[in-house]
C-alpha positions in Angstrom: 20.2 25.8 -13.5 17.7 24.0 -10.9 17.4 25.5 -7.5 19.3 22.3 -5.6 18.7 24.2 -2.3 14.9 24.0 -2.9 14.9 20.5 -4.2 16.8 19.4 -1.2 14.1 20.9 1.2 11.5 19.4 -0.9 12.9 16.0 -0.5 13.3 16.5 3.2 9.4 17.0 3.1 8.8 14.0 0.7 10.9 11.7 2.8 9.3 12.7 6.0 5.8 12.1 4.3 6.7 8.5 3.1 8.2 7.9 6.6 4.6 8.8 7.9 3.3 6.4 5.2 5.5 3.6 5.9 4.4 4.0 9.9 0.9 3.7 8.6 1.7 0.7 6.5 3.1 -1.0 9.4 -0.1 -0.5 11.5 -2.4 -1.6 8.6 -0.3 -4.8 8.4 -0.5 -5.4 12.1 -4.5 -5.0 11.6 -4.5 -7.4 8.8 -2.5 -10.0 10.9 -4.9 -9.6 13.9 -8.0 -9.8 11.7 -9.1 -6.3 13.0 -11.4 -5.7 10.3 -13.3 -2.8 11.7 -10.2 -1.0 12.8 -8.8 -1.5 9.2 -12.1 -0.2 7.8 -11.7 2.8 10.1 -8.3 3.5 8.8 -9.3 3.8 5.2 -9.6 7.6 5.7 -6.3 7.9 7.2 -5.1 6.0 4.1 -7.1 8.2 1.7 -5.4 11.2 3.0 -1.9 9.9 2.7 -2.6 8.9 -0.9 -3.9 12.5 -1.7 -0.9 14.0 0.0 1.3 11.6 -2.1 -0.5 12.9 -5.3 0.0 16.3 -4.4 3.9 15.9 -3.4 4.4 14.0 -6.6 2.8 16.7 -9.0 5.2 19.4 -6.9 8.1 16.9 -7.5 7.5 16.6 -11.2 7.5 20.4 -11.6 10.4 21.0 -9.2 12.8 18.5 -11.0 11.8 19.1 -14.6 14.6 19.1 -16.8 16.9 17.3 -14.3 16.5 13.8 -15.9 14.0 11.1 -15.7 14.9 9.5 -12.6 16.3 10.5 -8.9 19.5 8.9 -9.9 19.7 11.1 -12.9 19.2 14.3 -10.6 21.9 13.0 -8.2 24.4 12.6 -11.0 23.6 15.9 -12.7 23.9 17.9 -9.5 26.8 20.1 -8.4 29.1 18.4 -6.2 28.2 20.3 -3.2 24.6 18.9 -3.3 25.4 15.5 -4.6 26.2 13.6 -1.4 23.0 15.2 0.3 20.8 14.1 -2.6 22.4 10.7 -2.9 21.6 10.1 0.8 18.1 11.2 0.0 17.8 8.9 -2.8 19.0 6.1 -0.7 16.7 6.7 2.3 13.7 7.3 -0.1 14.2 3.9 -2.0 14.7 2.2 1.1 11.3 3.7 2.4 9.3 2.9 -0.8 10.8 -0.7 -1.1 9.9 -1.3 2.6 6.2 -0.1 1.9 5.9 -2.3 -1.3 7.1 -5.3 0.5 4.5 -4.6 3.7 1.9 -4.2 0.8 2.9 -7.5 -0.8 2.9 -9.3 2.3 -0.5 -8.0 3.3 -1.7 -8.8 0.0 -0.5 -12.6 0.3 -2.3 -12.6 3.8 -5.7 -11.4 2.7 -5.7 -13.5 -0.4 -5.0 -16.6 1.8 -7.9 -15.7 4.3 -10.1 -15.0 1.3 -9.5 -18.5 0.0 -10.2 -20.1 3.4 -13.4 -18.0 3.5 -14.4 -19.2 0.1 -13.5 -22.8 1.0 -15.7 -22.7 4.1 -18.6 -21.1 2.1 -18.3 -23.3 -0.8 -20.2 -26.0 1.1 -23.7 -25.6 2.6 -25.7 -27.3 5.3 -28.9 -27.9 3.7 -31.7 -30.3 4.8 -34.0 -32.5 2.5 -37.7 -32.6 2.8 -37.5 -35.3 5.6 -35.3 -32.9 7.9 -32.2 -34.9 7.2 -28.8 -33.0 6.9 -27.0 -33.1 3.9 -24.0 -31.2 2.8 -24.2 -29.6 -0.7 -21.5 -27.6 -2.7 -22.4 -23.9 -2.9 -23.0 -23.6 -6.6 -25.2 -20.5 -7.7 -28.0 -22.9 -8.2 -27.8 -24.5 -4.9 -27.4 -21.0 -3.0 -30.5 -19.7 -4.8 -32.5 -23.0 -4.3 -31.7 -23.5 -0.7 -31.6 -19.7 0.6 
């Protein structure tokens, strides 16, 4: 029989980590919204550390709940009555946090994608000059870029 006290203690740690990750994601989303590219770049080290810790915790989780089912819901349903409510609450909280992280990342992806489209649109046209010094706008195809740069 699994050690449910140990599992509950682990999920307390796991959820605390994901709370930290969520806090980071909010901060990262704020940087994206503000266009703080340098600050966003500086945050990559923090993000990498969070991802590495997530991977370590995930490995521990897999070993700890081995044989308890394929999902957290299976773990909750298979737990003795004395542990089921606590595990159900942990499951609910973890699910909400992960959903929020996904939502923030999806929104950030849309914002970044839209900004990239704007940048591509702005750089799609080049101001070039003809041999007489007159300004003409030219579409930035590869040939135009290589010819005029």
